[in-house]
N, C-alpha and C positions, 0 to 999 in steps of 0.2 A: 177250347175245343176238346173233343173226347174220342178215345178209341174204345171200341166195343167188340167183345168176343162172345159168341154163342157156342157152347160146347155140349154136344150130344143132347140138345134140348128136346124134350118130349112132353106131350099133353094128351090126355084121353078123357072123354066123358062117358061114364059107364063102360061099355065094351067097345066103344068107337075110338080109334086112334086118330086124333086130330093133327098132331105133329109128331114126326118120327125122326129122331137122331139128326136134328138140325145143327150143322156146324157152319159157322160163318164168322169171319174176321173182317171188321169194318175199320178202315183207317180214319184218323182225325181229319175232318174237313171233307170226307167223302160223301157223295150223294148216291145212296143205294135204293133201288126200287125193287120191291117184292111184288111180283106180278103172277097172276094165275086166275083160273075161273072161280066163280062163286063157290064157297064151301071148301076151298082147298086148304084153308088154315092160315092164310096170310094175316087176316085181321086179328085172329087169336094170338099169333106170334107178336104182333105189335102191342096188344094188350098185356102180354107177359112182360115185354120190355118196359112198359109204362108202370107196371106193378098193379094193374087192375085185374090180372089173373095170375095164378101161381103155376109154375111149371111142375110137372110130376117127376120129370127126370132132367138132369143136366144143370148147367150153370150159365148165368148171365154175368159176364165180367166187364165192368166199366172202369177204365183207367187202372187196370191191374187188380181190382178187388171185386169179390163176389157181391152182387146186390140182390140176390134172391130173396133175402129177408127184409130188405128195406121197404118201407111204405112209399107210396107214390110221391108224397110231398118231399121226401128226402132224396129223391133220385135226380133232381135238377134236370128233368126232361119236360119239354113242352109238347102237348098233344093237340093237333088240329083235326076236328071231326068233319064229316061230310055235311052235317046238319047245322053247322055254324055255332050252335049253343050260345047265342047272344041273349042278354037280358032285354026283353022288348020295351021295358019301361025306363031303361037307362039310355043316355046319349052315347054316341060313339066314344067320346072322351071318357065317360064313366065306365063303359065296357072295357076299354083299354086299361084303365087305371084300377079296375076292381081287384085283380089278383095281387097287385102291389099294396093296395090299401089294407086288405085283410092280413097281410104280412107285417103291417106296421111300418112300411117304408115312409120316410119323411116326405112331406108334401112337395117340397121343392124338387126332390129327386124324382118323384112321380111325374111332375110336370115335365122335367127334362126328358125322361124316358118316353113318355107318351108323345110329346111333340117330335122327338127324334124318329120314333116308329111311324108316326103319321106322315112325316115328310118323306121317309123312305118309301112308303106304300101309297103316296099321293092321296092321303086321307085328310090333310089339313083343312080343306074347305068344308069337310063333312063332320067335323068334330062335335057340333051341337045338334046334329040330326039324330033321330032315333032309328032303329033297324027297319021299321016299317017304311021309312022314306028312302031306303037304299035299294039299289039293284042287287041281284044275286051276286054279281062279281064284287060289288062294293062290300057286301056283308062278308064274303069270304076273305077279303082283304082285312076287314076288322078282326075276324077270327085269327088270321095269321099274325096281325099286329098285336093281339092280346098275348099270343105266345112269344112274340119277339121282345116285348118289354120286360119279360122275365129274365132275359139274358141267360137262357138255359144253355147247358152244355150240348144238348142234343135235341133235335126237332123230329117229332113223329107225325106223319100225315096219314090219316086213314080215309082214303078215297075222297079227298076234299073237293073234287070238281064234279062228282057224279050227279049232283043236283042242278048243274048249269047246262044251258043250251050249248050247241056245238061251237058257236062263235065265241061265247064267253069262256068256254073251256080252253080254246086256243089262246085267248088273251091272258087267262090266268096261268096257263102253263108257262108263258113267257115271263110273267111277273115272278113266279116262283123260281124260275131259272136265274133271273136277274138278282133276286134276293140272295140266292146261294152264292152267286159270284161276288156280291158285295160284302156279305158278312162271313163267308167261308166256314160256317158251322157244319158239323156232321148232321146229315139229314137222312131219314129212312122214310120211304114213301110207299104206301100200299095202293095198288090199283088193279083192276081187271082189264084196263085199257092198254093194249100193247103199244099204241101210238104214244101215250103218255110215258110209258116205260122207255121206249126208244129215244124220245126227245129229251128227257130229263136226266137220265141216269149216267153216272160214271161207270157203274156196274149194275147188272140186272141179276136177280135171283128168280128163276122161273120155278114156281111151286106147283106141285100136282099131288093130290092125295096126301098132303102133309109132309112131303119130301121135297128137297131142292133137286129138281131134275138137271138144272145147269146153272152155273154161275159164271158170268163173264161180262165183257164190255158189250155195248149194243152191237158193234160190228161183229164180234165173235159169235154172239147169240144168233144173229141173222145169217151170217155167211157160213157158219159151221155148226148148225144145231146138233146137239148131242143125241137127241132122240126124235122119234116121229111125233111125239107130243109137242115138243118145243117147235119143231118144223111146222106143224099144223097150227100152232097157237100164235106164233110171232110172225107178223106180216099181214098185210091187207091188200089184195086177197092173200090167203095163206098159201103155203107151198102145196103144189099138186103132188099127191102121193099115189103111186101106181103099184099095186101088188102084181108082179109079173113072173110067170114061169120063164126061166132062162135056159138056153142051151149053151154049151161050152165048146170052145175049140179043143182040139186034141191035147194041147199043152196047157190048157186052162189059163192062157194069158189073155183071152178075149171072151166076152159073152156076146151072145146073139140076141138083140132086141128087135123084134119085128123083122127078123131076117138080116139085120145089119150088125156087122162086127164092131164091138165097142171095147177098146183096150181096158183091162182091169188088173194088169200085172203090177200096178202101183198100189193096189189095195190088199188088205189082209182078208181076202174072201175065201171061204171054204166052199168048194163046189156043192156041198150038201146043203148049204144054207138056202132058205127061201128069201128072196130079195124084194124090198120095197124101193122103188126108184122115185127120187124127189126132184121136182123141177119148179123153180121159182117162176111166177107169171111173167116177170120182166125179162126172163131168159128165153122166152119163146118168141121166135122171129118168123115173119112171113116174107121178109125181104132177105134173100141169101147174101146180098152185099153187106148187110149189117154184121156178118160174122168175120169179114176180112180174111177169108180163106181158111178159117179154123175147121178142123175135122168136126163133123156134126152128125147127130141123129136126125133123120128126116122122116116125117110121118105125114100121111094124107089125112086131112081133117075136113069136117063140115061145120060151118058156123051155125050154132043153135040159138044164141042170144047175144045181143050187144048192149052195153051200158055206156053211152057216150058221156064223158066227164070234161069235155073241152080240150085240155092239153093231152089227154089220153083217153083210150077206150078200153074197157074191160070186155073181152070177148070170151064166151063159153063155147068150147070147141069139142065136137065128138071125134074121137080118133078112129078113123075108119078101119085101118089095118088091124088094130087091136080088137075093136068091137066085133068085127066079122068073125073072129076065131075064139075070143076069150070072154065075151059078154060086153056090157056097156062100159066104156071108158071115156070120161070127159075130163078136160082140163080148162083152167082159166088162164088167159093170156092178157098181159098189159101191153097194149100196142100204142104207138104214137098217135095222137089225135088226127094227124094228117093222113094216116093210112085208112082208107075207107073200106069197110067190110059190111056185109049185110047177111041176115039170116038165110040159110040155105046155100050160101056160097061155098063152093069147094076150093080148097087151097092146100098148099103144102107148108108145114111148119118145120123149122130147124132149131135144134138145141145143140149148142157146142158141147162136145164131150166133156170139156173142162167144167161145165156148169151143171153136170149131173151129180146128184147126191145119192149115195148108196147106203141103205139101212138093212139090218138084219130083221126080217119080217117077224120072226118068232120073238125076239127080245125087244124089238122096237128101238134098238141102239144103232148109232152111226158106225159104219164099218171104217176102221182106222186105215190110214195110209201106212205103207211100209216105210221103214227107215230109209233115208236117202241112200241111194246106191244099191239097195236090195230090191230087186224086181222079180225075184223068183216066186212063182205061185205056190200056193199050198199043195202039198202032195195029195 
């Protein structure tokens, strides 16, 4: 297994900065997911790790030594692409064995490694087939198997599931997770799909415009997003973000949202700040009993659109109290499937104060909580 450290890594093409001061330490056996929108730099970062691109600044440290100048073949990393990169004229067995063959690995050892990988990935019945006779999921398992037989220190995955349909993506996600649990190797996985990131990762690095916006466990990323970008990118539906003018109590311990007092003395809020309020769709309730008596923000709303999904319904709601005074405000709510709503219906929504997320509108950054025991507001 391998430890990897990226130190102030940077890359630019002409005048465009692709990666900026990337710092990331990856523990041996860890599964790290690099997630972000198209063009954010995540695939370029993976190519730098593999030695297919050179960094313009910074260091890539593998097991304590710099590998910036090492060619790809000497890095002992296995790369799995989204397009499989299989040889169409070769059988599954020959595709799995090819990399070992060109390295001069003894034939008996090749057979052992190929059959071990095939058994692990459930490819044994397919060894004599050619890629054209395989499904998309089977081809991707062959691509993973070809990396696996190399016994690499570190596995790099570049959007390996993006060419598969939704059902196969779900199945292959499970296969990759099982593989990591079985072999325990260090894995770095690039995707634009936040569901893949949340389900696969030990830790997630959310990348935007070539920078790591936040690094943390899936729970940390989802429950405490560091920026409005992370809040809006991670989650489906994404967090509702409302730019609201606020009024303050005389002692600045409370803010008034739609005329309702919400305590903020636990936050490092400057009364001069413009605030963005974040609400996760699953934290919007239309049944007051669901809050179990918690203090809550209550807003009148009109149902604009519903998307029934069986176990749940995604409802788009227009917030009447805010829209009347401040322009058009809509939110999406994730409601239990048994709660029937219909377009045009008027209702009241409740959001527990504890489930409100507060961001600095100007910086787009999360407003920090005060140290325990200090609830004095900013002067």
